[in-house]
C-alpha positions, 0 to 999 in steps of 0.5 A, a space after each residue: 499500499 502506498 501513501 504520501 504520509 505514513 504516521 507510525 503510532 495511533 495514540 493521541 499524537 499520531 491520531 491528531 497529526 494524522 487527521 490534520 495531514 489527511 485533509 491535503 495528503 493521502 495518509 496511512 496510520 499504522 498501530 502495533 496494538 489492536 487498538 489505538 492509544 493502548 499504552 499511554 493515551 488510553 490510560 491517561 486521566 488528563 487535566 487541563 491546566 495552564 500552569 503545568 510544565 515548562 514555558 513551551 508546554 504552557 504556550 501549547 496548552 494555552 493555544 489548545 484551550 479554545 479547541 478543548 473548550 469549544 470544539 468544532 460541531 463536526 468533531 464531537 457531540 459531547 463536551 471535551 472538558 468538564 470544570 474541576 479546579 485544582 488545589 495545590 497543598 503544601 506542608 509547613 515544610 513546603 511553604 516556601 515551594 508553594 510561595 515560589 510557585 504562586 510568585 511565577 509571572 504566569 502562575 499568579 494571575 491564574 491562581 489564588 492562595 487560600 486559608 487552610 479552612 477554605 481548602 478544607 471546605 473544598 476538600 473535607 478529607 484534607 487533614 488540618 494538621 497536614 495542610 499548612 498552605 494551599 493554592 487553588 487554580 479554579 479554571 482547570 478542567 477534566 479532559 474527556 481523553 476518549 472523546 478527544 482521541 476518537 474525535 481525531 480518529 473519526 476525522 481522520 476516517 472522514 478524510 479517507 485516512 487508512 488506519 491499520 491495527 495489529 501491525 507492529 513495524 519490524 522494518 523501515 528502510 529508505 530506498 529510491 525516494 520512498 520509505 519502505 516499511 514492513 508493518 505486521 503482514 503489510 508492506 507499506 511505502 510513503 514519501 514521508 514518515 511521521 514517528 509518533 511511536 511514543 515510548 518506541 520512537 528511539 527504537 523506530 529511528 534506530 530501525 531507520 538508521 537515525 540516531 536516538 534522541 535519548 527518550 525516557 519512557 517512565 511508568 506512572 501508577 494509578 488506582 481507584 478506591 471507594 469514595 468515603 462513605 456519606 460524602 458527595 465527592 463529585 465537586 471536589 478539586 483535583 488535589 496535588 501535592 506541590 512537590 508532586 509526591 501524589 495526587 487524587 481526584 474524583 472519578 465517576 463516583 470513585 477516587 482516583 489516586 497516584 503516587 505521581 511516579 516516573 520510574 524509568 522503564 523499557 518501552 513495554 506494556 506497563 504494570 503497576 508495582 506494589 511498592 508504588 501502590 503502597 507509596 500512594 496510599 501512605 502519602 494520601 493517608 498522611 494528608 487526608 482522613 482516608 483509610 484505604 482498605 481495598 482497591 477497586 482497580 489499579 494500572 499503569 501507563 507510560 509517560 515518555 520524556 525527552 532530556 529537557 522534557 519538552 516534546 521533539 517535533 520536526 524533521 531529522 537532519 539526517 533524514 529530511 523525510 523523517 519527521 519526529 513527534 514524540 516526548 510529549 511526557 505527561 502533557 500530550 493530552 492537554 497539548 494535543 490540539 495545538 501541537 498537532 496543528 504545529 506539527 502538520 504545519 512543519 510537515 507541509 512546509 506551512 507557516 506556523 498558525 497565527 494563534 500558535 505564534 501569538 501564544 509564544 510558541 518558539 518552534 526552535 525549542 521543539 526541534 530535534 536539532 537542539 539535541 544534535 547540537 548538544 
């Protein structure tokens, strides 16, 4: 099968850029698993917050707001976001950290410091002898990850894109002006490759004879527990330790917990470790009145980071028809609308969309050449 562009990986990165590229090019998207988004996208509990991540991530997030909060009618019939609010908490020993965070120029306008009583009113299970300071970001929102991902997959299909699943790429070579890929039992050719393979992006590059970026896949553990008896939790905020040692939030009548772990691991089907589960339970029991007696569910996913924790987006200098779109870390869902448009513009040689440029997005900060220079 032949196409102008072959996108490898059908998670949120691959699906979103493929949907844009299919507007004007023939595109095949290939996925190694039986369903798109199996390893990372499908295991994410995403929160929209404009003060999370470094300057580039924040610019991408701001540029994604309009799409996420006001999606086109043809993209989805249901809202992609739901108001949540994010409450950062700190112990007495962490007060300097929360004050420094609040003082940042783009954090201060979006947040306000709370009295401990106000924090307790928002989340009554917080221990008053644990929380010494709290910071509220009121305009956060839950993101419907499945709705966003499926919206891009539907758009890709409407634009005559072809999705092939259960077909891991096992060979990739450039010959006679075309890329030739062996994927499962398929033989595919394309003028251009988009490497959206997530945790496997470095391995895919090596297969193509291109140097690794130095991506680090990290395991993130999550679990669900019952809500405290007699409490209505749906309006509680997302509660985050200021040093990101744990977080929790309501989730369809249950509580979603995580130790916010980032354990480097080989690309694989991530599974939760008992130590990480125990760490999450211990930290949250210290901060709240919860007593965790059983888990309703537990799982782990992969978050893949570049060395500077900024996505790598752009053509390889060694192979100008090999395009990197990887390393979104924990920011891939909330930045997908803007990042996919920026990536599509780069692939097609178009100008960066004006609304992305207006948010201060610097394409040099995304370029793979920054690692070659280093």
